[in-house]
C-alpha positions as CSV (number, residue, x, y, z in Angstrom):
1,X,158.7,80.2,161.5
2,X,156.2,77.2,161.6
3,X,154.9,74.9,164.0
4,X,157.2,72.8,166.2
5,X,157.3,69.3,165.8
6,X,159.1,66.2,167.6
7,X,160.9,65.0,164.7
8,X,161.4,65.9,161.0
9,X,162.4,63.5,158.6
10,X,164.4,64.3,155.3
11,X,163.5,62.0,152.5
12,X,160.5,59.2,152.6
13,X,162.0,56.3,150.8
14,X,162.1,52.8,152.3
15,X,164.0,54.0,155.8
16,X,162.1,57.4,155.9
17,X,158.6,56.0,155.5
18,X,159.2,53.3,157.9
19,X,160.6,55.5,160.6
20,X,157.5,58.1,159.9
21,X,155.1,55.2,161.0
22,X,157.0,54.0,163.9
23,X,157.3,57.5,165.4
24,X,153.8,58.6,164.6
25,X,152.4,55.1,165.8
26,X,154.1,56.0,169.3
27,X,152.5,59.2,169.4
28,X,155.1,61.6,168.1
29,X,154.6,64.7,166.0
30,X,156.2,63.8,162.9
31,X,156.8,66.2,159.9
32,X,158.3,63.9,156.6
33,X,159.9,65.9,153.3
34,X,160.7,64.4,149.9
35,X,162.3,66.4,147.1
36,X,160.0,63.8,145.0
37,X,156.5,62.1,145.3
38,X,157.2,58.8,147.1
39,X,157.0,56.0,145.9
40,X,159.3,57.1,142.9
41,X,161.8,56.1,140.3
42,X,164.7,58.7,141.1
43,X,166.5,56.7,143.7
44,X,166.7,53.4,145.3
45,X,163.2,52.0,146.3
46,X,161.7,51.2,143.3
47,X,161.9,48.2,140.6
48,X,159.1,46.4,141.4
49,X,160.7,43.9,143.2
50,X,163.3,43.5,146.1
51,X,165.1,40.5,147.7
52,X,164.6,39.4,151.4
53,X,166.8,36.8,152.7
54,X,167.9,36.2,156.4
55,X,171.2,34.2,155.0
56,X,173.8,36.9,155.2
57,X,177.2,36.5,153.7
58,X,178.1,40.1,154.3
59,X,178.4,40.4,158.4
60,X,176.4,38.1,160.9
61,X,175.3,41.5,162.6
62,X,173.0,41.8,159.7
63,X,171.1,38.5,160.9
64,X,168.9,39.8,163.8
65,X,168.2,43.0,161.8
66,X,166.4,40.9,159.1
67,X,164.8,38.5,161.1
68,X,163.1,41.7,163.1
69,X,162.1,42.6,159.9
70,X,160.0,39.2,159.6
71,X,160.5,37.5,162.6
72,X,161.6,34.0,162.1
73,X,164.4,31.6,162.5
74,X,167.1,31.0,159.6
75,X,166.6,27.7,157.9
76,X,168.7,26.7,155.0
77,X,170.3,23.8,153.1
78,X,173.3,23.2,151.1
79,X,172.7,21.6,148.0
80,X,175.4,20.6,145.4
81,X,174.8,21.7,141.9
82,X,172.9,18.4,140.7
83,X,171.0,18.5,143.7
84,X,169.8,22.0,142.9
85,X,169.3,21.1,139.2
86,X,167.1,18.1,140.2
87,X,165.2,20.7,142.6
88,X,164.8,23.3,140.5
89,X,165.6,21.9,136.5
90,X,165.4,25.6,135.4
91,X,168.9,26.3,136.8
92,X,171.9,25.3,134.9
93,X,174.8,25.6,137.5
94,X,178.6,25.0,137.0
95,X,179.3,21.5,138.0
96,X,181.2,22.4,140.9
97,X,178.7,25.3,142.1
98,X,177.4,24.9,145.6
99,X,174.2,26.5,146.6
100,X,172.7,27.7,149.8
101,X,168.8,27.3,149.4
102,X,167.2,29.5,151.8
103,X,163.3,28.0,152.0
104,X,161.7,31.3,153.5
105,X,163.6,33.9,151.2
106,X,161.6,35.6,148.6
107,X,160.6,39.1,147.2
108,X,158.7,42.3,148.5
109,X,157.0,44.5,146.6
110,X,159.3,48.2,146.8
111,X,156.7,50.8,145.7
112,X,153.9,49.3,147.7
113,X,156.0,48.9,150.8
114,X,156.5,52.7,150.6
115,X,153.2,53.5,150.0
116,X,152.0,51.8,152.9
117,X,154.2,52.9,155.2
118,X,153.5,56.4,154.3
119,X,149.9,55.7,154.5
120,X,149.8,54.1,157.8
121,X,152.1,57.0,159.2
122,X,149.5,59.6,157.8
123,X,146.5,57.6,159.6
124,X,148.6,58.0,162.6
125,X,149.2,61.4,162.3
126,X,152.1,62.2,160.5
127,X,152.5,65.2,158.3
128,X,154.6,64.3,154.9
129,X,155.3,67.0,152.2
130,X,156.1,66.1,148.8
131,X,157.8,67.6,145.8
132,X,159.8,69.8,148.6
133,X,163.5,69.5,148.9
134,X,165.0,70.5,151.8
135,X,167.8,73.0,151.4
136,X,169.6,73.0,154.5
137,X,169.5,72.0,158.4
138,X,171.1,73.6,161.7
139,X,171.5,71.9,165.1
140,X,170.4,74.3,167.9
141,X,170.5,74.1,171.7
142,X,166.7,72.6,171.9
143,X,166.3,70.9,168.6
144,X,166.9,71.6,164.8
145,X,165.9,74.0,162.2
146,X,165.1,73.0,158.6
147,X,165.0,75.2,155.8
148,X,162.9,73.9,152.6
149,X,161.9,75.5,149.2
150,X,158.5,76.4,150.8
151,X,159.5,77.6,154.1
152,X,161.2,77.3,157.8
153,X,160.6,74.4,160.3
154,X,161.6,73.4,163.6
155,X,161.8,70.0,165.6
156,X,163.3,68.2,168.6
157,X,165.2,65.7,166.3
158,X,166.1,65.3,162.9
159,X,166.5,61.7,160.5
160,X,168.6,62.2,157.7
161,X,167.2,59.3,155.1
162,X,168.3,60.9,151.9
163,X,170.1,58.4,150.1
164,X,171.6,59.6,147.2
165,X,171.1,63.2,148.6
166,X,172.6,62.5,151.8
167,X,176.1,64.2,150.7
168,X,174.0,67.4,149.8
169,X,172.7,67.4,153.3
170,X,175.7,67.0,155.2
171,X,177.6,70.2,155.0
172,X,179.7,70.7,158.1
173,X,180.8,66.9,157.9
174,X,181.1,64.5,155.2
175,X,181.0,60.8,154.5
176,X,182.8,59.0,151.9
177,X,180.0,58.1,149.7
178,X,180.0,56.8,146.1
179,X,176.6,56.8,144.0
180,X,176.9,54.3,141.8
181,X,174.2,53.8,138.7
182,X,172.6,50.2,138.4
183,X,170.2,48.5,135.6
184,X,167.2,46.3,136.1
185,X,166.2,44.4,133.3
186,X,162.9,42.2,132.8
187,X,163.4,39.4,129.9
188,X,160.7,37.8,128.1
189,X,161.4,34.1,128.9
190,X,162.0,31.7,125.8
191,X,160.1,28.9,127.3
192,X,159.0,26.7,130.0
193,X,157.3,29.9,131.8
194,X,155.6,27.7,134.3
195,X,158.7,26.2,135.4
196,X,160.1,29.8,135.5
197,X,157.4,31.2,137.6
198,X,158.6,28.2,140.6
199,X,162.2,29.1,141.0
200,X,163.6,31.2,143.8
201,X,165.0,34.4,144.0
202,X,168.9,33.8,143.6
203,X,172.0,35.6,144.1
204,X,174.8,34.0,141.6
205,X,178.7,34.4,142.2
206,X,179.7,34.1,138.5
207,X,183.3,35.4,139.3
208,X,185.1,35.9,142.4
209,X,183.5,38.8,144.3
210,X,181.0,39.6,141.5
211,X,177.2,38.5,141.5
212,X,174.1,39.1,139.8
213,X,170.8,37.9,141.0
214,X,167.3,37.4,139.6
215,X,163.5,36.8,140.2
216,X,161.0,33.8,139.2
217,X,158.6,34.8,136.4
218,X,156.0,37.4,137.2
219,X,153.6,39.2,134.8
220,X,156.3,41.6,134.1
221,X,158.8,39.0,133.2
222,X,162.0,37.7,134.4
223,X,163.7,40.3,136.5
224,X,167.9,40.2,136.5
225,X,170.4,42.5,137.6
226,X,174.2,42.8,138.1
227,X,174.9,43.6,141.7
228,X,177.3,46.5,141.8
229,X,179.8,47.2,139.1
230,X,177.8,50.3,138.1
231,X,179.4,53.6,136.6
232,X,179.5,56.7,139.3
233,X,177.2,59.4,139.3
234,X,175.7,62.5,140.9
235,X,172.1,62.8,141.8
236,X,171.4,65.6,139.3
237,X,173.2,64.1,136.2
238,X,172.1,60.2,136.3
239,X,172.0,58.6,133.1
240,X,168.3,56.8,133.1
241,X,168.5,55.4,129.4
242,X,170.0,52.0,129.3
243,X,172.1,50.8,126.6
244,X,171.8,47.5,124.3
245,X,175.3,46.9,125.4
246,X,174.3,46.9,129.2
247,X,171.1,44.7,128.6
248,X,173.1,42.1,126.8
249,X,175.6,42.0,129.9
250,X,172.8,41.2,132.0
251,X,171.2,38.6,129.5
252,X,174.6,36.8,129.0
253,X,174.5,35.9,132.8
254,X,171.3,35.2,132.9
255,X,171.3,33.0,129.6
256,X,174.3,30.7,131.7
257,X,172.4,30.2,134.8
258,X,168.4,30.1,133.6
259,X,169.1,29.8,129.9
260,X,165.2,29.6,129.0
261,X,164.7,33.0,131.1
262,X,167.1,35.1,128.5
263,X,164.5,36.1,126.0
264,X,164.0,39.4,124.5
265,X,164.0,42.7,127.1
266,X,160.4,43.7,128.0
267,X,161.9,46.8,129.9
268,X,164.9,48.1,131.6
269,X,165.2,50.7,134.2
270,X,168.0,52.6,136.1
271,X,168.2,52.6,140.3
272,X,170.7,54.1,142.6
273,X,173.1,52.5,145.3
274,X,174.6,54.9,147.6
275,X,177.9,52.9,148.8
276,X,180.0,53.3,151.7
277,X,183.6,51.9,151.1
278,X,182.8,49.0,153.3
279,X,179.4,48.5,151.7
280,X,178.0,48.3,155.3
281,X,175.0,50.8,156.3
282,X,175.5,54.1,158.2
283,X,172.8,54.0,161.1
284,X,173.2,55.9,164.1
285,X,173.5,59.5,165.8
286,X,175.4,62.0,163.7
287,X,179.0,62.4,165.2
288,X,178.6,66.0,165.9
289,X,175.1,66.3,166.6
290,X,173.2,63.7,168.9
291,X,169.9,65.0,168.1
292,X,170.2,63.9,164.4
293,X,170.0,60.4,163.5
294,X,171.4,59.1,159.8
295,X,169.5,56.4,158.2
296,X,171.5,55.7,155.1
297,X,173.0,54.9,152.8
298,X,172.5,51.2,152.3
299,X,175.1,50.0,149.5
300,X,172.6,48.3,147.6
301,X,171.4,45.6,150.2
302,X,169.2,47.7,152.3
303,X,165.2,47.7,151.7
304,X,164.8,44.3,153.2
305,X,165.8,45.8,156.3
306,X,163.4,48.7,156.2
307,X,160.8,47.8,158.7
308,X,163.1,47.0,161.3
309,X,165.9,50.0,160.5
310,X,162.7,52.4,160.5
311,X,161.9,51.1,164.1
312,X,165.6,51.5,165.1
313,X,165.6,55.2,163.6
314,X,162.4,56.0,165.8
315,X,164.0,54.5,168.9
316,X,167.2,56.8,168.3
317,X,165.1,59.7,167.7
318,X,163.0,59.2,171.2
319,X,166.0,59.1,172.9
320,X,166.3,55.1,173.7
321,X,168.9,52.5,173.2
322,X,167.7,49.9,170.3
323,X,168.0,46.3,171.2
324,X,170.6,45.7,168.2
325,X,174.3,45.7,167.7
326,X,174.9,49.0,165.8
327,X,178.6,49.0,166.2
328,X,179.0,47.8,162.6
329,X,177.1,51.0,161.3
330,X,178.7,53.7,163.1
331,X,179.5,56.8,160.9
332,X,183.1,57.4,163.2
333,X,184.2,54.6,161.2
334,X,185.2,56.5,158.4
335,X,187.7,59.5,158.9
336,X,186.1,63.1,159.1
337,X,186.9,65.5,156.6
338,X,187.2,69.2,158.1
């Protein structure tokens, strides 16, 4: 049996790395595990860019969380299709479209964010172990016992932030999670690169309840992707190759809104959404074991919250009450399967 830690973290992507940093900064003895070597391309915390926004149609409880992630008020404007076109000529919206413009929205660099959190965590004293899958864990009267591929470990508290692998870690209790394969594409613009580099990040509802999103031009090209609608999969059998048909589906949507952007594809990649039935987060204590905290899954819209979620997870692991209303994210909202 190895040394006893204050907290063990399973999964060191966006949420786990942030929690490791906050705990270590608070002087806690932290041990983190990841089955790969983050930042990596096997889960959800990659893809060069991630949107950060405060305007949140999903639910108002998300707004204070993301505001905590970068601390400022929510400014926005409503723009008609013509007003949008005048302000950003690269956009060609439908005549009856209405845009909500958030001037402080932008994008994050996910790999750099994860790497920075991990570096800050280790500088503060955290121990992180990569390429070491957690095989099992058990709750004990005085904490938790964790088994990895290389040894046995004990801690007072446990954070499960393993994303797509969360279901494999919940042996005595399960969540109704669906793993969804998502395709990301980067296109070479046809023309007007300078103009395209100045457009804002965007999310477009191209049909009722269906969305695609994109970013301004960068050295990597114009990134665009369809939000949800991906095929169901499992962690060990994810289809990593992107087909020409999948690329064309994204290009067609991009070309309808930003025609100058939809040139040849430069690259494509696959990431994973781990979805709950209502597409809201799971964030809080395990319903059977209060010393265990869940900070996953995030249903494809969680990265922007990672600094705040890491802080909340650390607060819960330290036995304190977070300042945010987490009622929307309680795991008990789903039926427990015995």
